[in-house]
C-alpha positions in Angstrom: 7.6 -44.1 18.6 10.4 -44.1 16.1 13.8 -42.9 17.4 16.8 -41.9 15.2 19.4 -41.9 18.0 20.0 -43.6 21.3 19.6 -40.5 23.6 16.0 -41.3 24.4 16.9 -44.8 25.4 19.9 -43.8 27.6 17.7 -41.3 29.4 15.1 -44.0 30.1 17.9 -46.4 31.3 18.9 -43.9 33.9 15.5 -44.1 35.4 15.3 -47.9 35.6 16.0 -50.2 38.6 19.7 -51.3 38.5 21.6 -54.1 40.3 25.1 -55.5 40.2 25.5 -58.9 38.5 29.0 -60.1 39.2 31.0 -57.3 37.6 28.3 -55.9 35.3 25.2 -53.7 35.8 21.8 -55.1 35.0 18.8 -52.9 34.3 15.2 -54.0 34.7 13.1 -53.0 31.8 9.5 -54.2 31.4 10.0 -56.9 34.1 13.3 -58.4 32.7 17.0 -57.8 33.3 19.3 -56.6 30.6 23.0 -55.9 30.5 23.7 -52.2 30.0 25.2 -52.6 26.5 22.3 -54.8 25.4 19.3 -52.8 26.5 19.5 -49.8 24.2 19.4 -52.2 21.2 16.4 -54.0 22.6 14.6 -50.7 23.2 15.4 -49.5 19.7 14.3 -52.7 18.1 10.9 -52.5 19.9 10.4 -49.0 18.7 11.7 -49.2 15.1 11.8 -52.7 13.8 9.3 -53.7 11.1 8.7 -57.4 10.6 7.9 -58.9 7.2 5.4 -61.8 6.9 8.1 -64.3 5.8 10.6 -63.4 8.6 11.8 -66.2 10.9 12.8 -65.5 14.5 14.7 -67.7 16.9 13.9 -66.6 20.4 15.2 -67.8 23.7 16.6 -67.0 27.1 20.4 -67.3 27.2 22.3 -70.6 26.8 19.3 -72.9 26.1 20.6 -74.6 22.9 20.3 -71.7 20.5 23.6 -72.2 18.7 22.5 -75.6 17.5 19.3 -74.1 16.0 21.2 -71.1 14.6 22.9 -73.6 12.4 19.9 -75.9 11.7 17.3 -73.2 10.8 19.3 -71.5 8.1 20.2 -74.9 6.7 16.5 -75.9 6.6 15.6 -72.5 4.9 18.5 -72.6 2.4 17.4 -74.5 -0.7 20.9 -75.9 -0.9 21.0 -76.9 2.7 19.8 -80.4 2.1 21.9 -81.1 -1.0 24.9 -83.4 -1.1 27.4 -80.8 -2.2 29.1 -79.5 1.0 31.3 -77.0 -0.8 28.6 -74.3 -0.8 27.6 -74.8 2.9 27.5 -71.3 4.5 28.5 -72.9 7.8 32.0 -73.6 6.5 32.8 -69.8 6.5 30.2 -68.3 8.9 29.5 -68.8 12.6 25.8 -69.6 13.2 25.5 -66.1 14.7 26.1 -64.6 11.3 23.4 -66.7 9.7 20.8 -65.6 12.2 21.9 -62.1 13.3 20.6 -60.6 16.5 18.3 -57.7 16.8 19.4 -56.2 20.1 23.0 -57.5 20.1 23.6 -56.7 16.4 21.8 -54.4 14.0 20.0 -52.3 16.7 23.1 -52.2 19.0 25.0 -50.0 16.6 22.2 -48.1 14.9 18.7 -47.4 16.4 17.1 -47.5 13.0 19.3 -49.6 10.7 18.7 -50.1 7.0 17.9 -53.8 6.6 17.0 -53.6 2.9 20.1 -55.6 2.0 18.8 -58.7 3.7 17.3 -61.3 1.3 14.0 -62.9 2.1 13.2 -64.8 4.1 15.1 -62.8 6.7 16.4 -64.8 9.7 16.9 -63.2 13.1 17.5 -64.2 16.6 16.7 -62.4 19.9 16.7 -62.9 23.7 14.0 -60.3 24.1 11.0 -61.6 26.1 7.7 -62.0 24.3 6.1 -59.0 26.0 8.8 -56.7 24.8 9.0 -57.8 21.2 8.4 -55.2 18.4 4.6 -55.1 17.8 5.1 -56.0 14.1 6.7 -59.3 15.1 3.6 -60.2 17.2 1.0 -59.0 14.6 2.6 -60.0 11.3 2.6 -63.5 9.8 6.3 -64.1 10.6 7.3 -67.3 12.4 8.8 -67.6 15.9 10.8 -70.6 17.1 11.4 -70.7 20.8 14.0 -73.0 22.4 14.3 -73.6 26.1 16.0 -76.1 28.4 16.0 -77.5 31.9 16.9 -74.5 34.0 19.6 -76.4 35.9 21.5 -77.1 32.6 20.7 -73.5 31.4 22.3 -72.1 34.5 25.4 -74.3 34.3 25.9 -73.5 30.7 25.5 -69.7 31.4 28.0 -69.9 34.3 30.6 -71.6 32.1 30.0 -69.1 29.3 30.4 -66.1 31.6 33.6 -67.5 33.1 35.0 -68.2 29.7 34.5 -64.6 28.7 36.0 -63.1 31.8 38.8 -65.6 31.7 39.9 -64.1 28.4 40.3 -60.8 30.3 42.3 -62.4 33.2 39.4 -62.1 35.7 38.9 -64.8 38.3 35.9 -67.1 37.9 32.5 -66.1 39.2 31.9 -68.3 42.4 29.4 -71.0 41.5 27.3 -70.5 44.6 26.9 -66.8 44.1 25.9 -67.2 40.5 23.4 -69.9 41.4 21.7 -67.8 44.0 21.4 -64.9 41.5 19.9 -67.2 39.0 17.4 -68.6 41.5 16.4 -65.1 42.3 15.7 -64.3 38.7 18.5 -61.8 38.5 20.6 -62.6 35.4 20.8 -61.5 31.8 17.4 -62.1 30.1 16.0 -63.1 33.5 13.9 -64.1 35.2 14.3 -67.4 33.3 11.0 -68.9 34.2 9.0 -65.8 33.3 10.8 -65.6 29.9 9.9 -69.2 29.2 6.3 -68.8 30.3 5.7 -65.8 28.1 6.5 -67.7 24.9 4.9 -70.9 26.1 1.5 -69.4 26.8 1.5 -67.6 23.5 2.5 -70.8 21.7 -0.6 -72.5 23.1 -2.8 -69.7 21.9 -1.1 -69.5 18.4 0.7 -72.7 17.5 0.8 -71.6 13.9 2.8 -68.6 15.0 5.1 -69.8 17.7 6.8 -73.2 17.7 8.0 -74.1 21.2 10.9 -76.5 21.5 12.8 -78.2 24.4 16.5 -78.9 24.0 16.0 -82.2 25.7 13.5 -83.3 23.0 16.0 -82.3 20.3 18.7 -84.4 21.9 16.4 -87.4 22.4 14.8 -87.4 19.0 16.7 -85.1 16.6 15.2 -86.5 13.4 11.7 -86.2 14.7 12.1 -82.8 16.1 13.8 -81.4 13.0 11.1 -82.8 10.8 8.4 -81.0 12.8 10.5 -77.8 12.8 10.9 -78.0 9.0 7.1 -78.4 8.6 6.4 -75.5 10.9 8.8 -73.3 8.8 7.0 -74.4 5.6 10.1 -76.4 4.4 9.1 -80.0 4.8 11.6 -82.7 3.9 11.0 -85.0 0.9 13.5 -87.6 1.7 15.1 -89.1 4.9 18.5 -88.4 3.5 17.7 -84.6 3.6 17.0 -84.8 7.3 20.3 -86.6 8.0 22.2 -84.0 5.9 20.7 -81.1 7.8 21.5 -82.7 11.2 25.0 -83.5 10.1 25.7 -80.0 8.9 24.4 -78.5 12.1 25.9 -81.1 14.5 27.9 -79.8 17.5 30.8 -82.1 16.7 31.1 -80.8 13.2 30.5 -77.1 14.1 33.1 -77.0 16.9 35.8 -78.5 14.6 35.3 -76.0 11.8 38.1 -73.5 11.3 35.7 -70.5 11.5 34.4 -71.6 14.9 37.9 -72.5 16.3 39.6 -69.2 15.5 36.9 -66.6 14.5 35.5 -63.7 16.5 31.9 -62.5 16.6 32.0 -59.1 14.9 29.2 -57.7 16.9 30.2 -58.8 20.4 33.9 -59.4 20.1 33.5 -62.9 21.6 35.6 -65.7 20.3 33.5 -68.2 18.3 34.9 -71.1 20.2 33.1 -70.0 23.4 29.7 -70.8 21.9 30.5 -74.5 21.8 31.1 -76.6 24.9 29.6 -80.0 25.8 26.0 -79.6 24.6 24.8 -82.5 26.7 21.7 -83.0 28.8 22.2 -83.4 32.6 25.6 -81.6 33.0 24.1 -80.0 36.1 24.7 -83.3 37.9 28.5 -82.5 37.8 28.0 -79.3 39.6 24.8 -79.3 41.8 24.5 -80.5 45.4 21.2 -82.3 46.3 20.1 -79.2 48.0 20.7 -77.0 44.9 18.8 -79.5 42.8 15.9 -79.5 45.2 15.7 -75.8 45.5 15.8 -75.0 41.7 13.4 -77.8 41.0 11.0 -76.5 43.6 11.2 -72.9 42.1 10.5 -74.3 38.7 7.5 -76.4 39.9 5.9 -73.4 41.6 6.6 -71.1 38.6 5.2 -73.6 36.0 2.3 -74.8 38.1 -0.9 -75.0 36.1 0.8 -74.0 32.8 1.1 -77.6 31.5 4.9 -77.1 31.0 7.5 -79.2 32.7 10.9 -80.7 32.0 10.1 -84.2 33.3 12.2 -84.3 36.4 
């Protein structure tokens, strides 16, 4: 069903299960939780978006390493991205969010049926929408999907820091760690439940590896060259020289990105979030600085039960 305004979606929202998530309302749509100002865009995208065969989508739950890939994928796809001349690098003037705009947090947040004809091919998008709720054309066309995930313990810690950074800007006291942790373990959080989100894309990637490329943040950190080479091949942009790989990794590196002027002082035009909040530590294992042994054991056990028989793990 195509919809030209948001009224249908707001009506549907009023009929959905709703819970409090710290100071915000979460709505459960098709088995997943959404913030109220994100959900109409997701609904509109599912109803109205039409994929093209050469589109590329970066998909994920929240805070799983997407900012890194939002820089790397456009650099791989850009013919100039692996050249020595840095003066023409889009990352110098654009936050990675601008290079891979969001469906539900961008275009379809402000217009339920936006005109995307201005976007050059191949179009690059990102989304936190779970696989089951993607627009049908994304599933059935020849477009490519890259999914990035991360150890849920680090995902939670990164999400907690991100939320507290945002509310801190508004003078609100931090969200107590234990309360946020329990909510995450119960699957009640933005784009949650985390494990269901991951499994949806994981299972589909096994069925259609030519369609969905499934990545782990930990693998990227351990072997960035090897992982970026495989990613480039999946996207149909294989590297010809080792120097090209190094150039792409340097341009998309966290140390470089966080020190660029645009990322230190700019603001996301869609969400009003300061660009600097998208860059923190970017390390593996930061959960060790926050979790008790009991917290570690509980979330590991939830993950083991959820992923049992799937062939997916994070190598605890």
